[in-house]
C-alpha positions as CSV (number, residue, x, y, z in Angstrom):
1,M,49.5,131.3,86.2
2,N,52.7,131.4,86.9
3,N,54.0,129.4,89.4
4,V,56.3,132.3,91.0
5,L,53.0,134.9,90.9
6,D,51.0,132.1,92.1
7,L,54.0,132.0,95.5
8,L,54.4,135.6,96.2
9,K,49.9,136.3,96.2
10,D,49.1,133.4,98.7
11,H,52.1,134.6,101.4
12,R,51.1,134.3,104.8
13,S,52.8,134.4,108.3
14,I,53.5,131.6,109.9
15,R,53.7,131.0,113.5
16,K,53.3,127.1,114.2
17,Y,56.0,124.6,113.5
18,K,56.5,121.1,113.0
19,E,59.7,120.0,114.9
20,D,61.1,118.7,112.0
21,S,64.4,120.5,111.0
22,V,65.2,122.1,107.6
23,P,67.4,120.0,105.6
24,E,70.8,121.8,104.8
25,E,70.5,121.4,101.1
26,Y,67.0,123.3,101.6
27,L,68.7,126.1,103.8
28,D,72.1,125.7,101.4
29,N,69.0,127.0,98.8
30,I,67.9,129.8,100.8
31,I,71.2,131.3,100.7
32,Q,72.2,130.9,97.6
33,S,68.8,132.8,96.7
34,V,69.6,135.6,99.2
35,Q,73.0,135.9,97.2
36,S,71.7,136.5,94.2
37,A,69.7,138.9,95.3
38,P,70.8,142.7,94.3
39,T,73.0,145.1,96.5
40,S,73.5,148.2,95.6
41,I,77.1,149.1,94.0
42,N,77.3,145.3,94.6
43,G,78.7,145.7,97.8
44,Q,76.7,142.7,98.8
45,Q,75.8,144.8,102.2
46,I,74.3,141.9,104.2
47,S,75.4,139.0,106.2
48,V,72.8,136.0,107.5
49,I,73.6,134.2,110.8
50,A,71.7,130.9,110.9
51,I,70.0,129.7,114.5
52,E,69.4,126.2,115.7
53,D,70.7,125.5,118.3
54,K,67.5,125.6,121.1
55,A,68.5,127.7,123.7
56,R,70.2,130.7,121.5
57,K,66.8,130.5,120.3
58,K,65.3,130.6,123.5
59,K,67.4,133.9,124.5
60,I,66.8,135.6,121.1
61,S,63.3,134.9,121.9
62,Q,63.3,136.4,125.3
63,L,65.6,139.5,123.6
64,S,62.3,140.2,121.4
65,G,59.9,140.1,124.1
66,D,58.9,136.5,124.5
67,Q,57.4,135.4,121.3
68,E,57.6,132.1,121.4
69,W,57.0,131.4,117.6
70,I,61.0,132.0,118.0
71,D,61.8,129.4,120.1
72,Q,59.5,127.1,118.2
73,A,61.0,127.2,114.8
74,P,63.8,125.0,114.2
75,L,65.3,127.5,112.0
76,M,66.3,131.2,112.6
77,L,68.0,133.8,110.4
78,I,68.6,136.7,111.5
79,F,69.6,139.4,108.5
80,C,71.6,142.1,109.5
81,S,72.9,145.1,107.8
82,D,77.1,145.0,107.0
83,F,79.8,147.8,106.1
84,Y,82.3,145.8,108.1
85,K,83.7,143.9,104.7
86,A,83.4,147.3,102.6
87,K,85.3,148.9,105.6
88,L,88.0,146.5,105.0
89,A,88.1,146.6,101.5
90,L,88.2,150.2,101.5
91,E,91.5,149.8,104.0
92,K,92.9,147.9,101.6
93,Q,93.0,150.4,98.8
94,G,93.7,153.5,102.0
95,K,90.4,155.2,101.4
96,E,88.6,156.4,104.1
97,F,85.0,155.3,105.1
98,G,83.3,158.3,104.6
99,I,80.0,157.1,104.0
100,I,79.4,155.2,107.2
101,D,79.2,159.3,108.5
102,N,76.4,159.7,106.5
103,I,72.3,158.4,107.1
104,E,72.8,156.9,103.8
105,A,74.6,153.7,104.8
106,T,71.7,153.1,107.0
107,L,69.5,153.2,104.3
108,V,71.8,151.4,101.8
109,G,72.1,148.3,104.0
110,S,68.4,148.6,105.5
111,V,67.4,148.7,101.4
112,D,70.1,145.7,100.7
113,V,68.5,143.8,103.7
114,G,64.6,144.3,102.9
115,I,66.2,142.2,99.5
116,A,67.4,139.6,100.8
117,L,64.5,139.3,102.9
118,E,62.2,139.0,100.1
119,A,64.7,136.5,98.7
120,A,65.1,133.7,101.3
121,I,61.4,134.2,102.0
122,V,60.4,133.5,98.6
123,S,62.8,130.3,98.0
124,A,61.5,129.0,101.9
125,E,58.1,129.4,100.6
126,S,59.0,127.9,97.6
127,L,60.4,124.6,99.4
128,G,57.1,124.6,101.2
129,L,58.5,126.1,104.0
130,G,56.7,128.6,106.4
131,I,58.3,131.9,107.5
132,V,57.9,134.8,109.7
133,P,59.9,138.1,109.7
134,I,60.5,139.6,113.3
135,G,61.8,143.1,113.5
136,A,61.7,142.3,117.2
137,V,65.1,141.5,117.1
138,R,66.3,145.3,117.2
139,K,64.1,145.5,120.7
140,E,67.6,144.7,122.7
141,S,69.5,144.6,119.5
142,E,73.1,146.3,121.3
143,E,72.9,142.7,123.7
144,L,72.1,140.4,120.7
145,A,75.1,141.9,119.0
146,K,76.8,140.7,121.7
147,M,75.1,137.6,121.8
148,L,76.4,136.9,118.0
149,E,79.9,138.5,118.5
150,L,79.4,141.1,115.5
151,P,82.0,143.1,114.9
152,E,81.9,147.3,114.0
153,Y,79.7,147.8,111.2
154,V,77.3,145.0,111.0
155,F,74.0,145.4,113.0
156,P,71.3,143.1,113.2
157,M,68.2,144.4,111.4
158,V,65.5,142.1,111.3
159,G,65.7,137.5,112.1
160,L,62.9,134.9,110.1
161,C,61.7,132.3,111.2
162,I,61.8,129.2,109.2
163,G,60.2,126.0,109.9
164,F,57.5,123.0,108.4
165,P,54.0,124.5,108.8
166,M,51.4,123.1,111.6
167,D,49.4,125.0,109.7
168,R,48.8,126.9,106.6
169,S,47.1,130.3,108.6
170,N,45.5,133.2,107.5
171,K,46.1,134.6,104.8
172,K,45.5,138.8,106.1
173,P,43.8,141.5,103.4
174,R,46.2,144.1,102.1
175,L,45.2,147.9,101.6
176,P,43.1,148.2,98.1
177,K,46.0,148.3,95.5
178,K,44.9,152.4,94.5
179,A,45.9,153.4,98.3
180,V,49.4,151.6,97.6
181,F,49.9,152.0,93.2
182,H,50.1,154.9,91.7
183,R,50.9,155.8,88.0
184,E,53.1,158.9,87.2
185,K,52.4,160.8,90.6
186,Y,51.6,160.0,93.8
187,D,46.9,160.5,94.2
188,S,45.9,161.4,97.7
189,K,43.2,162.3,96.6
190,D,41.0,159.4,98.0
191,M,43.9,157.8,100.2
192,K,41.3,158.8,103.3
193,K,38.5,157.1,101.9
194,L,40.1,154.0,101.0
195,I,42.3,153.5,104.6
196,D,37.8,153.5,106.1
197,E,36.7,150.8,103.3
198,Y,40.3,148.8,104.5
199,D,40.0,149.5,107.9
200,S,36.1,148.0,107.8
201,T,37.5,144.8,105.7
202,M,40.5,144.1,108.8
203,S,37.8,145.0,111.4
204,D,35.3,142.1,109.7
205,Y,38.6,139.6,109.5
206,M,39.9,140.4,112.7
207,K,35.9,139.3,114.5
208,E,35.9,136.4,111.9
209,R,39.3,135.4,113.2
210,T,39.0,135.9,117.1
211,N,35.1,134.0,117.1
212,G,33.9,137.7,117.5
213,E,36.6,138.4,120.4
214,S,37.8,141.7,118.5
215,D,37.2,144.3,115.5
216,R,40.6,145.3,116.0
217,N,40.6,147.4,112.3
218,W,44.2,149.0,110.7
219,S,44.2,152.0,112.0
220,Q,43.2,151.3,115.5
221,T,46.7,149.0,115.0
222,V,48.7,151.4,113.8
223,A,47.8,154.2,115.6
224,Q,48.6,152.1,119.1
225,I,52.3,151.0,117.5
226,Y,53.1,154.2,116.0
227,E,52.4,156.8,118.5
228,N,55.6,156.3,120.2
229,V,58.7,154.6,119.3
230,Y,58.6,151.3,119.8
231,F,62.3,150.1,120.0
232,P,63.8,153.0,121.7
233,K,66.9,151.3,122.5
234,V,68.0,151.0,118.2
235,S,69.2,154.8,117.7
236,D,71.9,154.5,120.3
237,S,72.6,150.8,119.2
238,I,72.9,151.0,116.0
239,R,75.0,154.2,116.3
240,K,77.4,151.5,118.6
241,K,78.3,149.9,115.5
242,G,79.8,153.0,113.2
243,Y,76.5,153.9,112.2
244,K,76.5,157.6,112.4
245,S,72.9,158.5,110.8
246,E,73.8,161.9,110.9
């Protein structure tokens, strides 16, 4: 089997790290991988900010809902949607910055960040590092943006904790392939049945993982989280950064 495929299929989130710092050579390779990833129109609508200072990581942990692995990981990367550089290019060419008034800019930035994030994940894991993405950096994104001194049109989308794993953690089951992969058109015919099957699988997984203390399934987790907007400040804070999203 191809080593890259083995690596991708063996992914698991790591939330306990050794104290060892991430070598600069490793970080450089991760960033080179990020920069080599594709972006829309080669616009490279991303920026990555490395956080290693313990006090600053502690603050980010607090802003992100007190996630202790942010504080513990020796390195955190903040991935930002970045149209500031594009704005400078348009000014240089004497053009109006039309795209920023449309939701397309938000989507482009989100897609570019997602691709860059996965490039960083694969690169880090190939070097023997463990990772866990942190969407909760958006929880208090306006305060985080001030802390990071982000200019206009730069918005913190997601964080990534990186470090040498303390343990391998558990590999979480995924939805059945038929629930995710479709040929020629979307097939919703058996989706409820597939979700029922997955709920059963996840319930068994949680029982084993928690020694019987929880049997929470996928539907219960998704319903609890998506019943409300869990980061309600995002809409205002991203608009303050210039993304109109109309």
